[in-house]
DOPAMI-276736 format. One record per residue (C-alpha): residue number from 1; x, y, z. Coordinates in Angstrom, 2 decimals. Layout:
% residues N
[atom NUM,[X,Y,Z]]
...
% end
This chain:
% residues 498
[atom 1,[3.38,-2.53,-8.32]]
[atom 2,[6.31,-4.59,-7.07]]
[atom 3,[6.55,-7.07,-4.23]]
[atom 4,[9.31,-8.16,-1.83]]
[atom 5,[9.73,-11.24,0.34]]
[atom 6,[12.76,-12.48,2.24]]
[atom 7,[13.40,-15.30,4.72]]
[atom 8,[16.11,-16.71,6.96]]
[atom 9,[15.54,-20.03,8.75]]
[atom 10,[16.94,-23.44,9.65]]
[atom 11,[14.63,-24.94,7.01]]
[atom 12,[14.71,-24.51,3.25]]
[atom 13,[13.32,-21.03,2.55]]
[atom 14,[12.82,-21.45,-1.22]]
[atom 15,[9.21,-22.71,-0.79]]
[atom 16,[8.55,-19.75,1.52]]
[atom 17,[9.86,-17.31,-1.08]]
[atom 18,[7.87,-18.89,-3.91]]
[atom 19,[4.64,-19.00,-1.90]]
[atom 20,[5.18,-15.42,-0.77]]
[atom 21,[5.64,-14.22,-4.35]]
[atom 22,[2.50,-16.06,-5.43]]
[atom 23,[0.57,-14.23,-2.73]]
[atom 24,[1.90,-10.95,-4.14]]
[atom 25,[0.85,-11.72,-7.72]]
[atom 26,[-2.36,-9.75,-7.30]]
[atom 27,[-0.31,-6.54,-7.20]]
[atom 28,[0.56,-6.95,-10.88]]
[atom 29,[4.02,-7.71,-12.26]]
[atom 30,[5.90,-8.61,-15.42]]
[atom 31,[8.86,-10.60,-14.06]]
[atom 32,[9.95,-12.44,-10.93]]
[atom 33,[13.11,-13.75,-9.34]]
[atom 34,[14.79,-15.08,-6.22]]
[atom 35,[18.35,-15.10,-4.91]]
[atom 36,[19.58,-17.53,-2.25]]
[atom 37,[22.81,-17.63,-0.27]]
[atom 38,[24.70,-20.91,-0.19]]
[atom 39,[27.93,-21.80,1.58]]
[atom 40,[30.08,-19.61,-0.64]]
[atom 41,[27.91,-18.15,-3.38]]
[atom 42,[24.73,-16.33,-4.23]]
[atom 43,[22.53,-18.19,-6.70]]
[atom 44,[19.85,-16.41,-8.66]]
[atom 45,[17.00,-17.29,-10.98]]
[atom 46,[14.90,-14.71,-12.84]]
[atom 47,[12.21,-14.97,-15.46]]
[atom 48,[9.88,-12.64,-17.30]]
[atom 49,[6.28,-13.77,-17.11]]
[atom 50,[4.61,-15.72,-14.32]]
[atom 51,[6.01,-16.66,-10.92]]
[atom 52,[5.31,-20.28,-11.86]]
[atom 53,[7.82,-20.06,-14.71]]
[atom 54,[10.49,-18.83,-12.33]]
[atom 55,[9.48,-21.53,-9.83]]
[atom 56,[9.94,-24.26,-12.44]]
[atom 57,[13.40,-22.93,-13.25]]
[atom 58,[14.36,-22.85,-9.57]]
[atom 59,[13.23,-26.45,-9.11]]
[atom 60,[15.09,-27.56,-12.23]]
[atom 61,[18.28,-25.90,-10.99]]
[atom 62,[17.96,-27.45,-7.53]]
[atom 63,[17.56,-24.30,-5.47]]
[atom 64,[17.72,-24.91,-1.71]]
[atom 65,[18.96,-22.53,0.99]]
[atom 66,[18.38,-21.17,4.48]]
[atom 67,[18.55,-17.52,3.39]]
[atom 68,[17.01,-15.81,0.39]]
[atom 69,[15.10,-12.90,-1.08]]
[atom 70,[12.48,-12.70,-3.83]]
[atom 71,[10.76,-10.07,-5.94]]
[atom 72,[7.96,-9.46,-8.40]]
[atom 73,[8.68,-6.51,-10.70]]
[atom 74,[6.50,-4.11,-12.65]]
[atom 75,[8.85,-2.34,-15.03]]
[atom 76,[9.66,1.32,-14.40]]
[atom 77,[13.30,1.96,-15.27]]
[atom 78,[14.19,-0.40,-18.12]]
[atom 79,[12.09,-2.75,-20.19]]
[atom 80,[10.61,-6.14,-19.41]]
[atom 81,[13.73,-8.29,-19.73]]
[atom 82,[15.43,-10.91,-17.61]]
[atom 83,[18.43,-8.62,-17.20]]
[atom 84,[16.21,-5.95,-15.65]]
[atom 85,[14.38,-8.36,-13.34]]
[atom 86,[15.28,-8.50,-9.65]]
[atom 87,[17.27,-9.55,-7.67]]
[atom 88,[20.31,-7.58,-8.85]]
[atom 89,[23.79,-8.70,-7.87]]
[atom 90,[27.05,-6.83,-7.38]]
[atom 91,[29.99,-9.14,-6.63]]
[atom 92,[28.19,-11.31,-4.12]]
[atom 93,[25.68,-8.71,-2.89]]
[atom 94,[22.08,-9.45,-3.96]]
[atom 95,[19.29,-6.93,-3.60]]
[atom 96,[15.57,-6.46,-4.30]]
[atom 97,[13.95,-3.04,-4.42]]
[atom 98,[10.53,-1.43,-4.54]]
[atom 99,[10.33,2.26,-5.39]]
[atom 100,[12.08,4.76,-7.63]]
[atom 101,[15.53,6.28,-7.13]]
[atom 102,[15.40,9.81,-8.49]]
[atom 103,[19.16,10.44,-8.58]]
[atom 104,[20.13,7.09,-10.12]]
[atom 105,[21.81,8.65,-13.17]]
[atom 106,[24.06,10.78,-10.99]]
[atom 107,[25.02,7.76,-8.89]]
[atom 108,[25.48,5.62,-12.01]]
[atom 109,[28.09,8.03,-13.37]]
[atom 110,[29.86,8.12,-10.02]]
[atom 111,[30.00,4.33,-9.88]]
[atom 112,[31.24,4.05,-13.46]]
[atom 113,[34.13,6.31,-12.51]]
[atom 114,[34.84,3.90,-9.66]]
[atom 115,[35.05,1.03,-12.16]]
[atom 116,[31.62,-0.56,-11.82]]
[atom 117,[29.93,-1.96,-14.93]]
[atom 118,[26.18,-2.16,-15.39]]
[atom 119,[24.27,-5.11,-16.83]]
[atom 120,[20.77,-3.61,-16.65]]
[atom 121,[18.87,-0.39,-17.29]]
[atom 122,[17.45,-0.24,-13.77]]
[atom 123,[17.92,2.20,-10.93]]
[atom 124,[18.11,-0.81,-8.59]]
[atom 125,[21.49,-2.03,-9.86]]
[atom 126,[22.91,1.31,-8.75]]
[atom 127,[22.00,0.48,-5.14]]
[atom 128,[23.63,-2.96,-5.32]]
[atom 129,[26.90,-1.43,-6.54]]
[atom 130,[26.74,1.31,-3.90]]
[atom 131,[26.42,-1.28,-1.13]]
[atom 132,[29.34,-3.25,-2.53]]
[atom 133,[31.37,-0.03,-2.72]]
[atom 134,[30.80,0.65,0.97]]
[atom 135,[31.59,-2.96,1.85]]
[atom 136,[35.00,-2.40,0.27]]
[atom 137,[35.46,0.58,2.60]]
[atom 138,[35.44,-1.82,5.56]]
[atom 139,[31.76,-1.73,6.57]]
[atom 140,[29.75,-4.83,7.36]]
[atom 141,[26.57,-5.43,5.34]]
[atom 142,[24.34,-3.37,7.64]]
[atom 143,[26.81,-0.50,7.75]]
[atom 144,[27.23,-0.58,3.98]]
[atom 145,[23.46,-0.39,3.52]]
[atom 146,[23.20,2.50,5.97]]
[atom 147,[25.92,4.37,4.08]]
[atom 148,[24.39,3.62,0.68]]
[atom 149,[20.90,4.90,1.48]]
[atom 150,[22.35,8.25,2.48]]
[atom 151,[23.42,8.66,-1.16]]
[atom 152,[19.92,7.98,-2.49]]
[atom 153,[17.14,10.42,-3.32]]
[atom 154,[13.73,8.89,-3.85]]
[atom 155,[11.59,6.09,-2.46]]
[atom 156,[12.71,2.58,-1.63]]
[atom 157,[12.06,-0.61,0.25]]
[atom 158,[15.18,-2.80,0.15]]
[atom 159,[16.13,-6.32,1.19]]
[atom 160,[19.79,-7.30,0.83]]
[atom 161,[21.88,-10.45,1.32]]
[atom 162,[25.59,-11.18,0.83]]
[atom 163,[27.59,-14.34,0.25]]
[atom 164,[30.11,-13.12,2.86]]
[atom 165,[27.44,-12.85,5.58]]
[atom 166,[25.24,-15.94,5.15]]
[atom 167,[23.70,-15.58,8.61]]
[atom 168,[21.70,-12.41,8.06]]
[atom 169,[19.83,-10.15,5.70]]
[atom 170,[19.41,-6.42,6.03]]
[atom 171,[16.66,-4.10,4.87]]
[atom 172,[15.71,-0.44,4.64]]
[atom 173,[12.55,1.57,4.14]]
[atom 174,[11.88,5.09,2.84]]
[atom 175,[8.59,5.97,1.19]]
[atom 176,[7.58,2.36,0.41]]
[atom 177,[6.05,-0.13,2.86]]
[atom 178,[8.25,-2.81,4.41]]
[atom 179,[7.74,-5.04,7.43]]
[atom 180,[9.65,-7.70,9.33]]
[atom 181,[7.92,-10.95,10.28]]
[atom 182,[8.87,-12.71,13.51]]
[atom 183,[8.91,-16.49,13.75]]
[atom 184,[10.45,-19.13,16.02]]
[atom 185,[14.06,-19.58,14.95]]
[atom 186,[13.20,-17.92,11.64]]
[atom 187,[12.39,-14.40,10.52]]
[atom 188,[11.09,-12.71,7.41]]
[atom 189,[10.89,-9.48,5.41]]
[atom 190,[8.00,-8.49,3.15]]
[atom 191,[6.38,-5.52,1.47]]
[atom 192,[2.91,-6.88,2.31]]
[atom 193,[1.89,-9.04,5.26]]
[atom 194,[0.02,-11.40,2.92]]
[atom 195,[3.38,-12.66,1.63]]
[atom 196,[4.35,-14.20,4.98]]
[atom 197,[1.04,-15.11,6.63]]
[atom 198,[1.73,-18.78,5.95]]
[atom 199,[4.73,-18.46,8.30]]
[atom 200,[3.85,-15.84,10.94]]
[atom 201,[1.35,-13.21,12.03]]
[atom 202,[3.74,-11.29,14.30]]
[atom 203,[5.15,-8.30,12.44]]
[atom 204,[7.08,-5.07,12.93]]
[atom 205,[6.19,-2.25,10.55]]
[atom 206,[9.35,-0.34,9.70]]
[atom 207,[9.11,3.45,9.93]]
[atom 208,[10.46,6.02,7.47]]
[atom 209,[14.26,5.91,7.41]]
[atom 210,[14.52,2.65,9.36]]
[atom 211,[17.08,-0.03,8.61]]
[atom 212,[17.02,-3.51,10.12]]
[atom 213,[19.22,-6.56,10.59]]
[atom 214,[17.38,-9.89,10.40]]
[atom 215,[18.89,-13.17,11.61]]
[atom 216,[17.44,-16.52,12.69]]
[atom 217,[17.78,-15.45,16.31]]
[atom 218,[16.12,-12.06,16.11]]
[atom 219,[15.73,-8.62,14.61]]
[atom 220,[17.47,-5.32,15.33]]
[atom 221,[15.89,-2.10,14.06]]
[atom 222,[17.68,1.23,13.65]]
[atom 223,[16.11,4.63,13.09]]
[atom 224,[17.12,7.20,10.46]]
[atom 225,[20.03,8.26,12.68]]
[atom 226,[21.25,4.62,12.87]]
[atom 227,[20.32,4.44,16.56]]
[atom 228,[18.95,1.06,17.63]]
[atom 229,[15.29,1.38,18.58]]
[atom 230,[12.44,-0.85,19.70]]
[atom 231,[9.47,-0.91,17.33]]
[atom 232,[6.10,-2.28,18.42]]
[atom 233,[5.23,-5.86,17.49]]
[atom 234,[1.77,-6.23,15.94]]
[atom 235,[-0.30,-9.36,15.39]]
[atom 236,[-1.93,-9.32,11.95]]
[atom 237,[-5.62,-10.14,11.83]]
[atom 238,[-5.71,-10.55,8.05]]
[atom 239,[-7.73,-13.67,7.26]]
[atom 240,[-6.08,-16.32,5.11]]
[atom 241,[-9.52,-17.01,3.65]]
[atom 242,[-9.62,-13.43,2.36]]
[atom 243,[-6.53,-14.23,0.30]]
[atom 244,[-8.16,-17.24,-1.37]]
[atom 245,[-10.27,-16.94,-4.52]]
[atom 246,[-12.95,-19.43,-3.52]]
[atom 247,[-15.76,-19.95,-6.08]]
[atom 248,[-15.14,-16.68,-7.90]]
[atom 249,[-13.48,-16.22,-11.29]]
[atom 250,[-11.16,-13.46,-10.07]]
[atom 251,[-10.58,-11.33,-6.99]]
[atom 252,[-12.38,-8.30,-8.36]]
[atom 253,[-15.56,-10.33,-8.71]]
[atom 254,[-15.10,-11.73,-5.22]]
[atom 255,[-14.60,-8.29,-3.72]]
[atom 256,[-17.60,-6.82,-5.54]]
[atom 257,[-19.73,-9.50,-3.86]]
[atom 258,[-18.09,-8.87,-0.48]]
[atom 259,[-19.38,-5.29,-0.39]]
[atom 260,[-22.54,-5.93,1.69]]
[atom 261,[-20.51,-7.63,4.41]]
[atom 262,[-17.73,-5.02,4.24]]
[atom 263,[-20.24,-2.19,4.54]]
[atom 264,[-22.05,-3.88,7.43]]
[atom 265,[-18.74,-4.26,9.27]]
[atom 266,[-17.73,-0.64,8.57]]
[atom 267,[-20.98,0.84,9.88]]
[atom 268,[-21.41,-1.61,12.78]]
[atom 269,[-20.11,0.78,15.44]]
[atom 270,[-22.33,3.67,14.36]]
[atom 271,[-25.40,1.42,14.11]]
[atom 272,[-24.74,0.21,17.66]]
[atom 273,[-23.74,3.52,19.25]]
[atom 274,[-24.93,6.32,17.00]]
[atom 275,[-22.94,9.09,15.36]]
[atom 276,[-20.46,9.60,18.19]]
[atom 277,[-17.19,11.51,17.75]]
[atom 278,[-15.45,8.69,19.64]]
[atom 279,[-15.67,6.70,16.38]]
[atom 280,[-12.56,8.63,15.33]]
[atom 281,[-10.55,8.57,18.57]]
[atom 282,[-10.84,9.41,22.25]]
[atom 283,[-10.00,13.09,21.75]]
[atom 284,[-12.04,13.48,18.58]]
[atom 285,[-14.94,15.46,20.04]]
[atom 286,[-12.76,18.33,21.26]]
[atom 287,[-10.84,18.41,17.98]]
[atom 288,[-13.84,18.19,15.64]]
[atom 289,[-15.90,20.72,17.58]]
[atom 290,[-13.29,23.40,16.86]]
[atom 291,[-12.98,22.67,13.14]]
[atom 292,[-14.07,25.44,10.74]]
[atom 293,[-13.38,23.68,7.44]]
[atom 294,[-12.18,20.44,5.85]]
[atom 295,[-9.42,19.75,3.30]]
[atom 296,[-9.46,16.25,1.77]]
[atom 297,[-6.30,14.82,0.18]]
[atom 298,[-6.24,11.54,-1.73]]
[atom 299,[-5.30,9.84,-5.00]]
[atom 300,[-7.19,7.80,-7.59]]
[atom 301,[-10.33,6.06,-6.39]]
[atom 302,[-9.86,7.51,-2.90]]
[atom 303,[-9.88,10.99,-4.45]]
[atom 304,[-13.26,10.27,-6.03]]
[atom 305,[-14.54,9.12,-2.63]]
[atom 306,[-13.37,12.45,-1.26]]
[atom 307,[-15.10,14.34,-4.07]]
[atom 308,[-18.34,12.57,-3.20]]
[atom 309,[-17.91,13.38,0.49]]
[atom 310,[-17.56,17.09,-0.30]]
[atom 311,[-21.26,17.22,-1.27]]
[atom 312,[-22.23,15.57,2.01]]
[atom 313,[-19.82,17.64,4.07]]
[atom 314,[-21.17,20.97,2.93]]
[atom 315,[-24.83,19.90,2.97]]
[atom 316,[-24.81,18.01,6.29]]
[atom 317,[-22.16,19.73,8.42]]
[atom 318,[-22.35,23.22,6.91]]
[atom 319,[-18.54,23.36,6.80]]
[atom 320,[-16.61,24.43,3.71]]
[atom 321,[-14.80,21.50,2.11]]
[atom 322,[-12.14,21.29,-0.59]]
[atom 323,[-10.75,18.16,-2.22]]
[atom 324,[-7.38,17.91,-3.93]]
[atom 325,[-5.26,15.23,-5.53]]
[atom 326,[-2.50,14.58,-3.00]]
[atom 327,[0.27,14.53,-5.60]]
[atom 328,[-0.72,18.04,-6.72]]
[atom 329,[-1.16,19.46,-3.22]]
[atom 330,[2.34,18.47,-2.14]]
[atom 331,[3.95,20.34,-5.03]]
[atom 332,[2.24,23.71,-4.72]]
[atom 333,[2.61,26.64,-2.34]]
[atom 334,[-0.43,25.78,-0.25]]
[atom 335,[-1.52,27.92,2.69]]
[atom 336,[-2.45,26.45,6.04]]
[atom 337,[-5.49,27.20,8.14]]
[atom 338,[-4.96,25.70,11.60]]
[atom 339,[-8.73,25.51,12.10]]
[atom 340,[-9.20,23.28,9.05]]
[atom 341,[-9.14,19.50,9.36]]
[atom 342,[-6.87,17.63,6.96]]
[atom 343,[-8.52,14.36,5.91]]
[atom 344,[-6.38,11.83,4.04]]
[atom 345,[-7.91,8.79,2.36]]
[atom 346,[-5.91,5.68,1.44]]
[atom 347,[-6.96,2.04,1.23]]
[atom 348,[-3.47,0.77,2.06]]
[atom 349,[-2.42,3.59,4.36]]
[atom 350,[0.88,3.63,2.47]]
[atom 351,[0.07,5.69,-0.66]]
[atom 352,[3.30,7.65,-1.11]]
[atom 353,[1.86,10.89,-2.49]]
[atom 354,[-0.87,10.95,0.15]]
[atom 355,[1.65,10.32,2.92]]
[atom 356,[3.90,13.08,1.61]]
[atom 357,[0.93,15.45,1.28]]
[atom 358,[0.05,14.75,4.92]]
[atom 359,[3.61,15.54,5.99]]
[atom 360,[3.55,18.72,3.91]]
[atom 361,[0.24,19.85,5.41]]
[atom 362,[1.60,19.35,8.92]]
[atom 363,[4.78,21.23,8.05]]
[atom 364,[2.66,24.18,6.86]]
[atom 365,[0.98,24.41,10.25]]
[atom 366,[-2.15,22.29,9.97]]
[atom 367,[-2.79,21.10,13.52]]
[atom 368,[-5.53,18.52,13.08]]
[atom 369,[-5.46,15.46,10.83]]
[atom 370,[-7.74,12.48,10.28]]
[atom 371,[-7.15,9.47,8.05]]
[atom 372,[-9.64,7.08,6.46]]
[atom 373,[-7.83,3.81,5.90]]
[atom 374,[-8.39,0.07,5.52]]
[atom 375,[-5.12,-1.23,6.98]]
[atom 376,[-4.59,-0.84,10.73]]
[atom 377,[-1.22,0.48,11.88]]
[atom 378,[-0.14,1.48,8.39]]
[atom 379,[1.92,4.64,7.87]]
[atom 380,[-0.80,7.24,7.25]]
[atom 381,[-2.96,6.37,10.30]]
[atom 382,[0.15,6.30,12.47]]
[atom 383,[0.96,9.84,11.32]]
[atom 384,[-2.60,11.11,11.87]]
[atom 385,[-4.20,12.55,14.98]]
[atom 386,[-7.54,10.82,14.37]]
[atom 387,[-8.44,7.78,12.30]]
[atom 388,[-11.46,5.99,10.88]]
[atom 389,[-10.73,2.42,9.78]]
[atom 390,[-12.88,0.94,7.08]]
[atom 391,[-13.42,-2.76,7.64]]
[atom 392,[-13.35,-3.96,4.08]]
[atom 393,[-10.87,-6.77,4.68]]
[atom 394,[-7.93,-7.46,2.40]]
[atom 395,[-8.41,-5.99,-1.07]]
[atom 396,[-6.51,-8.19,-3.52]]
[atom 397,[-7.93,-6.95,-6.82]]
[atom 398,[-5.92,-4.15,-8.40]]
[atom 399,[-9.08,-2.20,-9.28]]
[atom 400,[-10.64,-0.97,-6.06]]
[atom 401,[-14.24,-1.96,-5.31]]
[atom 402,[-15.20,-2.62,-1.69]]
[atom 403,[-12.56,-0.17,-0.46]]
[atom 404,[-14.32,2.63,-2.36]]
[atom 405,[-17.78,1.91,-1.00]]
[atom 406,[-16.55,1.50,2.57]]
[atom 407,[-14.62,4.77,2.27]]
[atom 408,[-17.89,6.45,1.30]]
[atom 409,[-19.59,4.93,4.36]]
[atom 410,[-16.80,6.12,6.65]]
[atom 411,[-16.80,9.63,5.18]]
[atom 412,[-20.59,9.85,5.54]]
[atom 413,[-20.19,9.06,9.24]]
[atom 414,[-17.64,11.86,9.56]]
[atom 415,[-19.98,14.34,7.87]]
[atom 416,[-22.85,13.51,10.22]]
[atom 417,[-20.65,13.64,13.33]]
[atom 418,[-19.36,17.07,12.31]]
[atom 419,[-22.94,18.15,11.62]]
[atom 420,[-24.00,17.10,15.12]]
[atom 421,[-21.09,18.88,16.79]]
[atom 422,[-21.76,22.06,14.83]]
[atom 423,[-25.49,22.09,15.49]]
[atom 424,[-26.58,21.25,11.95]]
[atom 425,[-27.93,17.73,12.58]]
[atom 426,[-30.98,17.33,14.81]]
[atom 427,[-31.99,14.18,16.67]]
[atom 428,[-34.57,13.52,13.96]]
[atom 429,[-31.93,13.96,11.26]]
[atom 430,[-29.60,11.54,13.05]]
[atom 431,[-32.34,8.92,13.32]]
[atom 432,[-33.03,9.27,9.60]]
[atom 433,[-29.35,8.91,8.69]]
[atom 434,[-29.04,5.82,10.89]]
[atom 435,[-32.06,4.28,9.19]]
[atom 436,[-30.50,4.92,5.78]]
[atom 437,[-27.26,3.23,6.88]]
[atom 438,[-29.15,0.21,8.23]]
[atom 439,[-30.63,-0.37,4.79]]
[atom 440,[-27.33,0.16,2.96]]
[atom 441,[-25.89,-3.41,2.96]]
[atom 442,[-29.23,-4.84,1.85]]
[atom 443,[-29.59,-2.25,-0.90]]
[atom 444,[-26.14,-3.14,-2.22]]
[atom 445,[-27.02,-6.84,-2.14]]
[atom 446,[-30.19,-6.10,-4.09]]
[atom 447,[-28.07,-4.41,-6.78]]
[atom 448,[-25.68,-7.38,-6.86]]
[atom 449,[-28.62,-9.71,-7.38]]
[atom 450,[-29.08,-8.03,-10.76]]
[atom 451,[-25.80,-9.55,-11.99]]
[atom 452,[-27.44,-11.77,-14.67]]
[atom 453,[-29.17,-8.75,-16.21]]
[atom 454,[-26.01,-6.66,-15.93]]
[atom 455,[-24.05,-9.39,-17.72]]
[atom 456,[-26.49,-9.19,-20.64]]
[atom 457,[-26.02,-5.42,-20.79]]
[atom 458,[-22.25,-5.88,-20.73]]
[atom 459,[-22.45,-8.10,-23.82]]
[atom 460,[-24.03,-5.21,-25.73]]
[atom 461,[-21.30,-2.76,-24.68]]
[atom 462,[-18.28,-5.07,-25.03]]
[atom 463,[-17.71,-4.20,-28.69]]
[atom 464,[-17.75,-0.44,-28.10]]
[atom 465,[-14.51,1.54,-28.26]]
[atom 466,[-15.52,4.64,-26.31]]
[atom 467,[-17.76,5.34,-23.34]]
[atom 468,[-19.04,8.51,-21.69]]
[atom 469,[-20.12,8.51,-18.05]]
[atom 470,[-22.40,11.42,-17.15]]
[atom 471,[-23.36,12.56,-13.67]]
[atom 472,[-24.54,15.72,-11.99]]
[atom 473,[-23.82,16.83,-8.45]]
[atom 474,[-23.20,13.89,-6.15]]
[atom 475,[-23.19,11.56,-9.13]]
[atom 476,[-20.35,13.32,-10.96]]
[atom 477,[-17.55,11.72,-8.89]]
[atom 478,[-19.37,8.40,-9.22]]
[atom 479,[-19.24,8.87,-12.99]]
[atom 480,[-15.50,9.58,-12.70]]
[atom 481,[-15.00,6.38,-10.72]]
[atom 482,[-17.05,4.42,-13.25]]
[atom 483,[-14.96,5.72,-16.13]]
[atom 484,[-11.78,4.86,-14.24]]
[atom 485,[-12.98,1.31,-13.62]]
[atom 486,[-13.87,0.72,-17.26]]
[atom 487,[-10.45,1.96,-18.38]]
[atom 488,[-8.63,-0.09,-15.74]]
[atom 489,[-10.27,-3.43,-16.43]]
[atom 490,[-11.14,-3.34,-20.14]]
[atom 491,[-8.80,-0.75,-21.68]]
[atom 492,[-11.85,0.77,-23.38]]
[atom 493,[-11.50,4.53,-23.64]]
[atom 494,[-13.83,6.22,-21.15]]
[atom 495,[-14.40,9.76,-19.93]]
[atom 496,[-16.69,11.28,-17.34]]
[atom 497,[-18.46,14.62,-17.60]]
[atom 498,[-20.77,16.57,-15.28]]
% end
């Protein structure tokens, strides 16, 4: 996963860029770089390896500027080399990019015919040359970006600066998250709010197809038709403490131990008010009462949460439920049932395949949608009719932990609410389910208290090269999630079977 940060200010922005990239390290990366705009030139430093190595090089080379962009890269097109690291530059235009450009080879050939030479193997360099090409046609930087993105097929979040326009940066978003941070006499761009929390909490989430111009004085946002538009300003409630490691060895360990609190926060509303449809939105009761089936769409760990929920859904609500990997659903000739509820699950609310699957479902004629998400005001909840926010807090670790368990808690609530509305859950049943939820955080804490014993077991398994996770019924998706976790964090081969 890649990360973007950009800043324009009266002060030196290099420390802002470096700190922002450090806060994005948790996403995983293999190289990092920044580009800054001086009086007449763009200066760049890139390094493979850690952000700290790039930081040391920037300090040694005396980097200072009021405008700059930075990036952490996880290699997709092209190997892990300094030449492939971002930012990429085309004759004074510097650019950072998250995403994948699907038609980059076609555009590369076109640009070669126009005389452009390529120094990297990346799809990103294509975009830099395209922007420069449109600058030569007489466009300003914003206009050149807006022309260039029309030539692109794929997903992107872009931040761009130019030596000829040292008073602004421009950005664009399609299929990858990007936001603008609002300060006092300074403004920012980032792929994740954590990158700029040290500077501001006021943010604008760019929508699909948006472009934006960012100066010290303000921000102008344009929709996919290049019409200037006002986007809502949000105040982030992400805690800075949640971004700090504290006494733990790594963020995954920290987040495992945060599960009791995260679960308590996620179920707080239902414990206080019961299994009420209003948990999912003010119009939820009317919508959910008319539902005749449920289709769950998700990827990875969220998919396994959905698989688990299927057992509850059919047993508790009596409604038929199917679960599908979002990336598969969006590429098949699916058939819509307007009386089925589409449920999408995504920790970030920005999972590209899940977002595209949601769009596809709506285009087929599905009328009712509900998202389970951990990040308020992210793309998937904004595109959904109803929403249930988990309250897990920021999840920094790459391998999901507390997001998974809070998704299960949220989905269980949905199953019981549907059961009530469809006459399958009695008052006695509801009281029993509430009692089970009340004990949930404490039960999880009890399991975490076994960590010393679990560590001893882990020592016995550490030398093994293969692992089988077995589970029947409700425990089968849990086995799948367990196998995924072992593969993710240890690279030990693992499979799950029913």
